[in-house]
VMD Tcl script that builds the backbone (N, CA, C; Angstrom):
set m [mol new atoms 219]
animate dup $m
set s [atomselect $m all]
$s set {name element resname resid chain x y z} {
  {N N MET 1 A 0.821 -1.201 0.000}
  {CA C MET 1 A 0.000 0.000 0.000}
  {C C MET 1 A 0.861 1.259 0.000}
  {N N LYS 2 A 1.890 1.239 0.880}
  {CA C LYS 2 A 2.763 2.408 0.972}
  {C C LYS 2 A 3.561 2.597 -0.327}
  {N N LYS 3 A 3.957 1.464 -0.929}
  {CA C LYS 3 A 4.701 1.512 -2.180}
  {C C LYS 3 A 3.840 2.096 -3.297}
  {N N THR 4 A 2.581 1.758 -3.321}
  {CA C THR 4 A 1.668 2.252 -4.349}
  {C C THR 4 A 1.450 3.754 -4.203}
  {N N ILE 5 A 1.285 4.220 -2.980}
  {CA C ILE 5 A 1.099 5.655 -2.743}
  {C C ILE 5 A 2.346 6.430 -3.135}
  {N N ASN 6 A 3.510 5.904 -2.772}
  {CA C ASN 6 A 4.764 6.567 -3.156}
  {C C ASN 6 A 4.929 6.609 -4.672}
  {N N SER 7 A 4.564 5.544 -5.348}
  {CA C SER 7 A 4.662 5.503 -6.814}
  {C C SER 7 A 3.728 6.518 -7.455}
  {N N ILE 8 A 2.521 6.624 -6.934}
  {CA C ILE 8 A 1.550 7.581 -7.480}
  {C C ILE 8 A 2.035 9.015 -7.246}
  {N N LEU 9 A 2.565 9.291 -6.054}
  {CA C LEU 9 A 3.091 10.632 -5.771}
  {C C LEU 9 A 4.270 10.972 -6.671}
  {N N LEU 10 A 5.148 10.017 -6.866}
  {CA C LEU 10 A 6.307 10.241 -7.734}
  {C C LEU 10 A 5.871 10.483 -9.173}
  {N N LEU 11 A 4.922 9.706 -9.654}
  {CA C LEU 11 A 4.413 9.882 -11.008}
  {C C LEU 11 A 3.748 11.241 -11.175}
  {N N THR 12 A 2.972 11.655 -10.173}
  {CA C THR 12 A 2.317 12.960 -10.211}
  {C C THR 12 A 3.346 14.079 -10.243}
  {N N LEU 13 A 4.393 13.944 -9.451}
  {CA C LEU 13 A 5.455 14.954 -9.424}
  {C C LEU 13 A 6.157 15.056 -10.770}
  {N N ILE 14 A 6.445 13.931 -11.373}
  {CA C ILE 14 A 7.120 13.928 -12.677}
  {C C ILE 14 A 6.237 14.560 -13.751}
  {N N LEU 15 A 4.965 14.230 -13.745}
  {CA C LEU 15 A 4.057 14.801 -14.749}
  {C C LEU 15 A 3.872 16.304 -14.553}
  {N N ASN 16 A 3.839 16.771 -13.328}
  {CA C ASN 16 A 3.681 18.200 -13.069}
  {C C ASN 16 A 4.912 18.988 -13.482}
  {N N CYS 17 A 6.066 18.373 -13.412}
  {CA C CYS 17 A 7.303 19.078 -13.808}
  {C C CYS 17 A 7.315 19.401 -15.295}
  {N N ASN 18 A 6.609 18.616 -16.085}
  {CA C ASN 18 A 6.576 18.862 -17.525}
  {C C ASN 18 A 5.750 20.092 -17.882}
  {N N PHE 19 A 4.883 20.533 -16.998}
  {CA C PHE 19 A 4.016 21.668 -17.287}
  {C C PHE 19 A 4.565 22.995 -16.762}
  {N N ILE 20 A 5.692 22.949 -16.089}
  {CA C ILE 20 A 6.294 24.183 -15.578}
  {C C ILE 20 A 6.898 24.943 -16.750}
  {N N GLN 21 A 6.582 26.214 -16.867}
  {CA C GLN 21 A 7.090 27.008 -17.965}
  {C C GLN 21 A 8.461 27.572 -17.594}
  {N N THR 22 A 9.316 27.601 -18.559}
  {CA C THR 22 A 10.638 28.187 -18.345}
  {C C THR 22 A 10.629 29.617 -18.857}
  {N N ILE 23 A 11.418 30.438 -18.221}
  {CA C ILE 23 A 11.527 31.836 -18.615}
  {C C ILE 23 A 12.895 32.029 -19.257}
  {N N SER 24 A 12.909 32.506 -20.475}
  {CA C SER 24 A 14.162 32.746 -21.170}
  {C C SER 24 A 14.618 34.173 -20.923}
  {N N VAL 25 A 15.879 34.301 -20.596}
  {CA C VAL 25 A 16.456 35.616 -20.354}
  {C C VAL 25 A 17.592 35.800 -21.342}
  {N N PHE 26 A 17.538 36.883 -22.074}
  {CA C PHE 26 A 18.571 37.166 -23.051}
  {C C PHE 26 A 19.418 38.337 -22.562}
  {N N ALA 27 A 20.725 38.150 -22.568}
  {CA C ALA 27 A 21.633 39.217 -22.153}
  {C C ALA 27 A 21.782 40.225 -23.290}
  {N N ASN 28 A 22.126 41.428 -22.927}
  {CA C ASN 28 A 22.401 42.435 -23.948}
  {C C ASN 28 A 23.639 42.020 -24.724}
  {N N GLU 29 A 23.719 42.483 -25.918}
  {CA C GLU 29 A 24.858 42.160 -26.755}
  {C C GLU 29 A 26.124 42.736 -26.142}
  {N N ILE 30 A 27.147 41.900 -26.040}
  {CA C ILE 30 A 28.406 42.345 -25.439}
  {C C ILE 30 A 29.319 42.821 -26.555}
  {N N GLY 31 A 29.713 44.050 -26.474}
  {CA C GLY 31 A 30.577 44.628 -27.488}
  {C C GLY 31 A 31.668 45.436 -26.827}
  {N N PRO 32 A 32.490 46.082 -27.609}
  {CA C PRO 32 A 33.554 46.884 -27.029}
  {C C PRO 32 A 32.984 48.031 -26.196}
  {N N ASN 33 A 33.497 48.180 -25.012}
  {CA C ASN 33 A 33.025 49.223 -24.107}
  {C C ASN 33 A 34.111 50.296 -24.009}
  {N N PRO 34 A 33.832 51.501 -24.471}
  {CA C PRO 34 A 34.867 52.542 -24.449}
  {C C PRO 34 A 35.249 52.965 -23.029}
  {N N ALA 35 A 34.439 52.632 -22.036}
  {CA C ALA 35 A 34.760 53.021 -20.664}
  {C C ALA 35 A 35.804 52.100 -20.040}
  {N N ILE 36 A 36.054 50.941 -20.658}
  {CA C ILE 36 A 37.032 49.993 -20.115}
  {C C ILE 36 A 38.345 50.160 -20.869}
  {N N GLU 37 A 39.404 50.355 -20.137}
  {CA C GLU 37 A 40.712 50.483 -20.765}
  {C C GLU 37 A 41.740 49.702 -19.957}
  {N N ALA 38 A 42.753 49.215 -20.654}
  {CA C ALA 38 A 43.808 48.454 -19.994}
  {C C ALA 38 A 44.665 49.390 -19.157}
  {N N ARG 39 A 44.977 48.984 -17.955}
  {CA C ARG 39 A 45.780 49.814 -17.062}
  {C C ARG 39 A 47.218 49.347 -16.979}
  {N N ALA 40 A 47.446 48.051 -17.119}
  {CA C ALA 40 A 48.798 47.511 -16.997}
  {C C ALA 40 A 49.178 46.795 -18.285}
  {N N ASP 41 A 50.413 46.950 -18.690}
  {CA C ASP 41 A 50.909 46.254 -19.865}
  {C C ASP 41 A 51.120 44.785 -19.532}
  {N N ILE 42 A 50.992 43.945 -20.547}
  {CA C ILE 42 A 51.267 42.522 -20.392}
  {C C ILE 42 A 52.717 42.305 -20.782}
  {N N ILE 43 A 53.543 41.982 -19.785}
  {CA C ILE 43 A 54.975 41.819 -19.999}
  {C C ILE 43 A 55.376 40.433 -19.523}
  {N N GLU 44 A 56.070 39.682 -20.398}
  {CA C GLU 44 A 56.525 38.342 -20.056}
  {C C GLU 44 A 57.923 38.113 -20.607}
  {N N TRP 45 A 58.581 37.120 -20.012}
  {CA C TRP 45 A 59.914 36.745 -20.475}
  {C C TRP 45 A 59.800 35.906 -21.739}
  {N N ARG 46 A 60.704 36.154 -22.695}
  {CA C ARG 46 A 60.859 35.320 -23.888}
  {C C ARG 46 A 62.224 34.668 -23.799}
  {N N TYR 47 A 62.337 33.438 -24.232}
  {CA C TYR 47 A 63.583 32.685 -24.126}
  {C C TYR 47 A 64.063 32.266 -25.498}
  {N N LYS 48 A 65.402 32.135 -25.607}
  {CA C LYS 48 A 65.981 31.599 -26.839}
  {C C LYS 48 A 67.210 30.772 -26.477}
  {N N LEU 49 A 67.540 29.821 -27.346}
  {CA C LEU 49 A 68.703 28.969 -27.168}
  {C C LEU 49 A 69.692 29.316 -28.259}
  {N N GLU 50 A 70.874 29.750 -27.853}
  {CA C GLU 50 A 71.893 30.158 -28.817}
  {C C GLU 50 A 73.236 29.609 -28.368}
  {N N ASN 51 A 73.875 28.822 -29.236}
  {CA C ASN 51 A 75.169 28.200 -28.946}
  {C C ASN 51 A 75.131 27.388 -27.652}
  {N N GLY 52 A 74.055 26.692 -27.405}
  {CA C GLY 52 A 73.931 25.841 -26.234}
  {C C GLY 52 A 73.636 26.580 -24.937}
  {N N ARG 53 A 73.430 27.882 -24.994}
  {CA C ARG 53 A 73.110 28.664 -23.788}
  {C C ARG 53 A 71.707 29.249 -23.921}
  {N N VAL 54 A 71.035 29.354 -22.790}
  {CA C VAL 54 A 69.678 29.898 -22.773}
  {C C VAL 54 A 69.743 31.376 -22.393}
  {N N TYR 55 A 69.064 32.202 -23.183}
  {CA C TYR 55 A 68.994 33.641 -22.920}
  {C C TYR 55 A 67.532 34.033 -22.721}
  {N N LYS 56 A 67.312 35.109 -21.982}
  {CA C LYS 56 A 65.956 35.604 -21.783}
  {C C LYS 56 A 65.922 37.113 -21.989}
  {N N ARG 57 A 64.717 37.590 -22.348}
  {CA C ARG 57 A 64.514 39.020 -22.596}
  {C C ARG 57 A 63.044 39.339 -22.365}
  {N N LEU 58 A 62.772 40.481 -21.784}
  {CA C LEU 58 A 61.393 40.878 -21.541}
  {C C LEU 58 A 60.749 41.373 -22.830}
  {N N TYR 59 A 59.469 40.994 -23.009}
  {CA C TYR 59 A 58.717 41.433 -24.175}
  {C C TYR 59 A 57.391 42.013 -23.707}
  {N N ASN 60 A 57.049 43.213 -24.196}
  {CA C ASN 60 A 55.790 43.865 -23.869}
  {C C ASN 60 A 54.781 43.492 -24.952}
  {N N TYR 61 A 53.828 42.610 -24.586}
  {CA C TYR 61 A 52.828 42.159 -25.558}
  {C C TYR 61 A 51.815 43.246 -25.878}
  {N N THR 62 A 51.589 44.166 -24.967}
  {CA C THR 62 A 50.631 45.236 -25.204}
  {C C THR 62 A 51.131 46.182 -26.284}
  {N N LYS 63 A 52.388 46.595 -26.166}
  {CA C LYS 63 A 52.975 47.531 -27.131}
  {C C LYS 63 A 53.743 46.823 -28.238}
  {N N GLN 64 A 53.888 45.494 -28.124}
  {CA C GLN 64 A 54.624 44.672 -29.087}
  {C C GLN 64 A 56.040 45.200 -29.293}
  {N N LYS 65 A 56.746 45.399 -28.151}
  {CA C LYS 65 A 58.121 45.899 -28.192}
  {C C LYS 65 A 58.967 45.130 -27.197}
  {N N TRP 66 A 60.258 45.016 -27.510}
  {CA C TRP 66 A 61.212 44.394 -26.603}
  {C C TRP 66 A 61.595 45.371 -25.508}
  {N N ILE 67 A 61.902 44.823 -24.328}
  {CA C ILE 67 A 62.368 45.641 -23.205}
  {C C ILE 67 A 63.742 45.127 -22.812}
  {N N GLY 68 A 64.747 45.960 -22.895}
  {CA C GLY 68 A 66.092 45.561 -22.499}
  {C C GLY 68 A 66.782 44.681 -23.532}
  {N N ASP 69 A 67.881 44.051 -23.098}
  {CA C ASP 69 A 68.681 43.216 -23.966}
  {C C ASP 69 A 68.584 41.743 -23.531}
  {N N TRP 70 A 69.113 40.867 -24.390}
  {CA C TRP 70 A 69.159 39.453 -24.034}
  {C C TRP 70 A 70.181 39.250 -22.925}
  {N N ILE 71 A 69.786 38.504 -21.902}
  {CA C ILE 71 A 70.686 38.202 -20.792}
  {C C ILE 71 A 70.700 36.687 -20.558}
  {N N PRO 72 A 71.821 36.139 -20.057}
  {CA C PRO 72 A 71.837 34.707 -19.770}
  {C C PRO 72 A 70.793 34.347 -18.714}
  {N N ALA 73 A 70.100 33.239 -18.930}
  {CA C ALA 73 A 69.059 32.810 -17.985}
  {C C ALA 73 A 69.635 31.888 -16.931}
}
mol reanalyze $m
mol bondsrecalc $m
mol representation Tube
mol addrep $m
């Protein structure tokens, strides 16, 4: 008896879930925002192997320019 009641309740719950309406929300189109600007440059080390020795040099990815000279790593 208890199993039958639980089965009926479960079936009723499953059938009711199919009738729940979903609400669709659409975000505004994301585009370039002139109020946002980069504050810090992206600077990372670049490495090279020359004559069996490893050298490193800083590179500014934001300005696409080298910083300093090659130094042994």
